[in-house]
C-alpha positions as CSV (number, residue, x, y, z in Angstrom):
1,I,0.0,0.0,0.0
2,V,2.8,2.4,0.9
3,D,4.4,1.6,-2.5
4,N,1.2,2.4,-4.4
5,E,0.5,-1.2,-5.2
6,N,-2.7,-3.2,-5.0
7,A,-2.9,-6.1,-2.5
8,L,-5.0,-9.0,-1.4
9,V,-5.3,-9.8,2.4
10,L,-6.6,-13.2,3.5
11,Y,-6.8,-12.9,7.3
12,P,-9.4,-14.6,9.5
13,T,-12.2,-12.6,11.1
14,G,-10.6,-10.8,14.1
15,G,-7.2,-11.1,12.5
16,G,-6.8,-7.4,11.9
17,K,-8.0,-6.9,8.3
18,S,-9.8,-3.7,9.2
19,L,-6.5,-2.2,10.4
20,T,-4.9,-2.7,7.0
21,Y,-7.1,0.0,5.6
22,Q,-8.0,2.1,8.6
23,V,-4.3,2.9,9.5
24,P,-3.4,3.8,5.9
25,A,-6.5,6.0,5.7
26,L,-5.0,8.1,8.5
27,C,-1.4,8.0,7.3
28,L,-1.5,8.3,3.5
29,P,-0.2,11.6,2.3
30,V,-2.2,14.1,0.4
31,T,-2.1,14.0,-3.4
32,Y,-0.5,17.0,-5.2
33,V,-2.5,17.8,-8.4
34,T,-0.1,20.6,-9.3
35,S,2.7,22.3,-7.5
36,L,0.2,24.6,-5.9
37,T,-2.9,22.4,-5.5
38,L,-3.4,19.4,-3.3
39,L,-6.3,17.1,-2.6
40,Q,-6.8,15.2,0.7
41,G,-7.4,11.6,-0.3
42,L,-10.4,9.6,0.8
43,T,-10.5,5.9,1.7
44,V,-13.7,4.2,0.5
45,V,-14.6,0.9,2.1
46,I,-17.0,-1.4,0.2
47,S,-18.8,-3.9,2.3
48,P,-22.1,-5.9,1.8
49,L,-22.8,-6.0,5.5
50,I,-24.6,-2.9,6.9
51,A,-24.3,-4.1,10.5
52,L,-20.5,-4.4,10.0
53,M,-20.3,-0.9,8.5
54,K,-22.2,0.7,11.4
55,D,-20.1,-1.2,14.0
56,Q,-16.8,-0.1,12.5
57,V,-17.9,3.5,11.9
58,D,-19.2,3.8,15.5
59,A,-15.9,2.5,16.8
60,L,-13.9,4.9,14.6
61,V,-16.0,8.0,15.5
62,D,-15.6,7.1,19.2
63,R,-11.8,7.3,18.7
64,G,-12.0,10.7,16.9
65,V,-11.7,9.4,13.4
66,K,-13.7,11.2,10.7
67,A,-15.7,8.3,9.3
68,A,-19.2,7.7,8.0
69,N,-21.4,5.1,6.3
70,L,-23.7,5.9,3.4
71,D,-26.4,3.2,3.1
72,S,-30.2,2.7,2.8
73,T,-30.8,2.9,6.6
74,L,-29.9,6.6,6.7
75,G,-32.6,9.3,6.7
76,A,-32.4,12.1,4.2
77,E,-30.8,14.6,6.6
78,R,-28.1,12.2,7.7
79,A,-27.4,11.1,4.1
80,A,-27.0,14.8,3.0
81,W,-24.6,15.4,5.9
82,V,-22.4,12.4,4.8
83,K,-22.4,13.6,1.2
84,Q,-21.4,17.1,2.2
85,G,-18.6,15.5,4.3
86,V,-17.3,13.7,1.2
87,V,-17.3,16.6,-1.2
88,S,-15.8,19.0,1.4
89,R,-13.1,16.4,2.1
90,R,-14.0,16.4,5.8
91,L,-14.2,12.6,5.9
92,K,-11.3,10.3,6.0
93,L,-13.2,7.0,5.5
94,L,-16.5,6.4,3.8
95,Y,-18.3,3.0,4.0
96,V,-20.7,2.0,1.3
97,A,-22.4,-1.2,0.0
98,P,-21.7,-2.6,-3.5
99,G,-25.1,-1.6,-4.6
100,R,-24.3,2.0,-4.1
101,L,-22.2,1.9,-7.3
102,N,-25.4,1.6,-9.3
103,N,-26.4,5.1,-8.1
104,E,-25.5,7.7,-10.7
105,G,-25.6,10.5,-8.1
106,F,-23.0,8.7,-6.0
107,I,-20.8,8.1,-9.0
108,T,-21.0,11.8,-9.9
109,M,-20.2,12.8,-6.3
110,M,-17.2,10.4,-6.2
111,S,-15.8,11.9,-9.4
112,R,-15.3,15.2,-7.5
113,V,-13.0,13.7,-4.9
114,K,-9.7,11.7,-5.0
115,I,-9.8,8.2,-3.7
116,S,-6.4,7.3,-2.2
117,L,-7.5,3.8,-1.2
118,L,-10.3,1.5,-2.2
119,A,-10.8,-1.3,0.4
120,I,-13.1,-4.2,-0.8
121,D,-14.3,-6.3,2.1
122,E,-15.7,-9.8,1.3
123,S,-13.7,-9.6,-1.9
124,H,-14.2,-13.3,-2.6
125,C,-17.7,-12.3,-3.8
126,I,-16.2,-11.1,-7.0
127,S,-15.2,-14.6,-8.2
128,Q,-17.6,-16.8,-10.1
129,W,-15.6,-19.8,-8.8
130,G,-17.1,-19.4,-5.3
131,A,-20.6,-20.1,-4.0
132,S,-20.6,-16.5,-2.6
133,F,-20.4,-14.8,-6.0
134,R,-22.3,-11.5,-6.2
135,P,-22.8,-9.9,-9.6
136,E,-22.7,-6.4,-8.1
137,Y,-19.1,-6.9,-7.1
138,L,-18.1,-7.0,-10.8
139,K,-19.0,-3.2,-11.0
140,I,-16.2,-2.5,-8.5
141,V,-13.6,-3.2,-11.1
142,H,-15.0,-0.6,-13.5
143,F,-15.5,1.8,-10.6
144,A,-11.8,1.6,-9.6
145,E,-10.8,2.3,-13.2
146,E,-13.3,5.1,-13.8
147,M,-12.3,6.9,-10.5
148,D,-8.6,6.4,-11.1
149,V,-8.2,4.9,-7.7
150,E,-4.6,5.0,-6.5
151,R,-4.6,1.8,-4.5
152,V,-7.0,-1.2,-4.2
153,L,-6.9,-3.4,-1.1
154,C,-9.0,-6.6,-1.4
155,L,-9.9,-8.3,1.9
156,T,-11.5,-11.7,2.7
157,A,-11.4,-14.2,5.6
158,T,-11.3,-17.1,3.2
159,A,-10.6,-17.8,-0.5
160,T,-9.7,-20.9,-2.4
161,P,-6.7,-20.7,-4.8
162,N,-9.0,-20.2,-7.8
163,V,-10.9,-17.4,-6.0
164,A,-7.7,-15.7,-5.0
165,E,-6.4,-15.9,-8.5
166,D,-9.7,-14.3,-9.8
167,I,-9.3,-11.5,-7.4
168,C,-5.7,-10.9,-8.3
169,Q,-6.5,-10.8,-12.1
170,S,-9.4,-8.4,-11.6
171,F,-7.3,-5.8,-9.7
172,F,-3.8,-6.5,-11.2
173,I,-2.4,-7.8,-7.9
174,D,1.0,-9.5,-8.0
175,T,0.3,-13.0,-6.9
176,Q,3.8,-13.4,-5.5
177,K,4.3,-10.1,-3.7
178,G,0.8,-8.7,-3.3
179,V,-1.0,-11.6,-1.5
180,F,-0.9,-11.8,2.3
181,R,-2.4,-14.9,3.9
182,T,-2.8,-16.6,7.3
183,P,-4.2,-20.1,7.8
184,V,-8.0,-20.7,7.9
185,Y,-7.7,-22.9,11.0
186,R,-9.0,-21.2,14.1
187,S,-7.6,-22.7,17.3
188,N,-9.9,-20.4,19.4
189,L,-13.0,-22.2,18.1
190,A,-14.5,-25.2,19.8
191,L,-16.6,-27.0,17.2
192,Q,-19.5,-29.3,17.9
193,V,-21.7,-30.9,15.3
194,Q,-25.0,-32.7,15.9
195,V,-27.4,-34.4,13.5
196,A,-30.9,-33.0,13.4
197,N,-33.0,-33.8,10.4
198,T,-35.9,-31.4,10.7
199,L,-36.3,-27.8,11.8
200,D,-38.4,-28.9,14.8
201,Q,-35.6,-31.3,15.9
202,K,-33.0,-28.5,15.5
203,L,-35.1,-26.1,17.6
204,D,-35.7,-28.7,20.3
205,T,-31.9,-29.3,20.4
206,L,-31.2,-25.6,20.9
207,I,-33.3,-25.3,24.1
208,P,-31.1,-27.1,26.7
209,F,-27.9,-25.8,25.1
210,S,-29.1,-22.2,25.0
211,K,-30.2,-22.3,28.6
212,S,-26.8,-23.7,29.7
213,R,-24.7,-21.0,28.0
214,T,-23.0,-18.2,30.1
215,G,-22.6,-15.5,27.5
216,P,-24.2,-14.0,24.4
217,A,-25.2,-16.1,21.4
218,I,-25.8,-15.8,17.7
219,I,-28.0,-18.4,16.0
220,Y,-27.3,-18.4,12.3
221,V,-29.9,-19.6,9.9
222,T,-30.2,-19.6,6.1
223,L,-33.6,-18.1,5.4
224,Q,-35.0,-14.8,6.7
225,K,-38.3,-16.4,7.8
226,H,-36.3,-18.9,10.0
227,T,-34.9,-16.0,12.1
228,E,-38.4,-15.2,13.2
229,E,-39.5,-18.8,13.7
230,V,-36.5,-19.7,15.8
231,A,-36.9,-16.6,18.0
232,G,-40.6,-17.3,18.4
233,H,-39.8,-20.9,19.4
234,L,-37.2,-20.0,22.0
235,R,-38.7,-16.9,23.5
236,P,-41.4,-18.8,25.6
237,H,-38.6,-20.8,27.3
238,G,-37.4,-17.8,29.2
239,M,-34.3,-16.9,27.0
240,K,-34.4,-13.1,26.9
241,P,-33.6,-10.8,25.3
242,M,-34.4,-12.8,22.2
243,V,-34.4,-10.9,18.9
244,Y,-34.0,-11.6,15.3
245,Y,-32.1,-9.8,12.5
246,H,-32.2,-10.1,8.7
247,A,-31.8,-7.8,5.7
248,G,-35.6,-7.5,5.3
249,L,-36.0,-5.4,8.4
250,N,-36.0,-1.6,8.1
251,G,-32.9,0.3,9.0
252,D,-34.2,1.6,12.4
253,E,-35.1,-2.0,13.5
254,R,-31.8,-3.4,12.4
255,A,-29.9,-0.7,14.3
256,R,-32.0,-1.3,17.4
257,V,-31.3,-5.1,17.3
258,Q,-27.6,-4.5,16.8
259,Q,-27.4,-2.0,19.7
260,Q,-29.4,-4.3,22.0
261,F,-27.1,-7.3,21.3
262,M,-23.9,-5.2,21.7
263,E,-25.0,-3.9,25.1
264,S,-26.3,-7.3,26.4
265,D,-24.3,-9.7,28.5
266,N,-26.3,-12.7,27.6
267,G,-28.6,-11.8,24.8
268,I,-29.5,-14.0,21.8
269,V,-30.0,-12.9,18.2
270,C,-31.3,-15.2,15.5
271,A,-29.9,-13.9,12.2
272,T,-28.9,-14.6,8.7
273,I,-25.3,-13.8,7.7
274,A,-26.3,-10.2,7.2
275,F,-25.4,-9.9,10.9
276,G,-22.4,-10.8,13.0
277,M,-19.4,-11.2,10.6
278,G,-16.8,-8.9,12.0
279,I,-19.0,-7.5,14.7
280,D,-16.6,-6.3,17.4
281,K,-18.2,-7.7,20.6
282,G,-15.6,-8.2,23.3
283,E,-17.1,-11.2,25.1
284,S,-16.7,-14.8,24.1
285,F,-20.0,-16.1,22.7
286,V,-21.8,-19.2,21.4
287,Q,-22.7,-19.6,17.7
288,F,-25.4,-22.0,16.6
289,K,-25.5,-22.8,12.9
290,F,-28.2,-24.6,11.0
291,R,-25.8,-26.5,8.7
292,S,-22.5,-24.8,7.8
293,Q,-19.1,-25.1,6.2
294,C,-15.7,-24.8,8.0
295,L,-15.1,-21.5,6.1
296,D,-18.3,-20.1,7.6
297,W,-17.0,-20.9,11.0
298,S,-13.8,-19.0,10.3
299,R,-15.5,-16.0,8.6
300,Q,-18.2,-15.5,11.3
301,S,-15.9,-15.6,14.4
302,D,-13.3,-13.3,15.9
303,S,-10.1,-14.3,17.6
304,L,-11.6,-14.7,21.0
305,P,-12.7,-18.2,22.4
306,S,-16.0,-19.2,20.9
307,L,-18.2,-22.3,20.9
308,T,-19.6,-23.1,17.5
309,Y,-22.5,-25.6,17.6
310,S,-23.6,-26.8,14.1
311,L,-26.9,-28.6,13.5
312,D,-26.6,-30.7,10.4
313,S,-29.2,-32.9,8.7
314,R,-26.5,-35.1,7.2
315,D,-24.5,-38.0,8.8
316,I,-21.4,-36.4,10.3
317,N,-19.7,-39.8,10.5
318,K,-19.7,-40.1,6.7
319,P,-16.6,-38.6,5.2
320,R,-17.2,-35.7,2.8
321,H,-15.6,-32.5,1.8
322,C,-16.4,-28.8,2.3
323,R,-17.9,-27.0,-0.6
324,D,-15.4,-24.1,-0.5
325,C,-12.0,-25.4,0.7
326,S,-12.1,-29.2,-0.1
327,C,-11.0,-30.2,3.4
328,D,-12.5,-33.1,5.3
329,Y,-15.6,-31.8,7.0
330,T,-15.7,-34.8,9.4
331,S,-12.1,-34.2,10.6
332,H,-13.0,-30.6,11.6
333,A,-16.0,-31.7,13.5
334,M,-14.6,-34.8,15.2
335,A,-11.2,-33.3,16.1
336,S,-12.9,-30.5,17.9
337,Q,-14.8,-32.9,20.2
338,H,-11.7,-34.6,21.6
């Protein structure tokens, strides 16, 4: 980054990825347009997770850093304040979702400022090799070229060799010198897997385990409707506060749920992956997953001790391989229980 080169960072959640763009955002020098004119550079962070953006912006602002997020949850007055902060070069970091690049007004606004660093979180979504491919990520390549971005930093917690190669080709990253990687294996995670063939069986399994926990918990499910069903099933059993979170909620409700979870010592949130990845909550916590892959465990956990409890409808004693990283699923599950 210091040498004006693009880079790919493959660090686990909680491994310091955010620092690799937050620190440069504060330290990169201004850009001299002529001998007499200079522009203060802006760091733009693209992330698909609104909860993560809000969490990071709140933490930065608390530390005196001029940062803001621009997303669909903002009211008109707040959005106008953020845009003014961009064009006046008051802000050092701006967080946006990939879909923002479809907004012509946003593109026009960004053409008026200098982007010193473009940080792309969850950059594995750009690759059609992976199951997490998002078409809107392809627009980021054109955006970086159109805005004449000085540096691009791609970040992800996990990427197969094919996905990493795709990312490097898209942003002209040197595969030898520009890729920084740490192992996917997370020694801080205690993994437990149990077979439960139906949703009712999974819900019944959760009750005693949820009651025995001593800290906050996130219950990950695949479908938005399941977040509400699970919360409704567990709430009568005295597990409070019990809330749910998914992308279908309005902005105020999502902000309320996130704040309630962050302030709770033993709260439970039922959520899709729209919540939780990279959330900076200091306590250790329990994660329940309705069927998952080992890369999901790595992406959705920080570096603190955490118990991950996966409910799977398939036979865990039958050897098979993970969808994303081709490792032995059974070895991950069984090794963690000994």
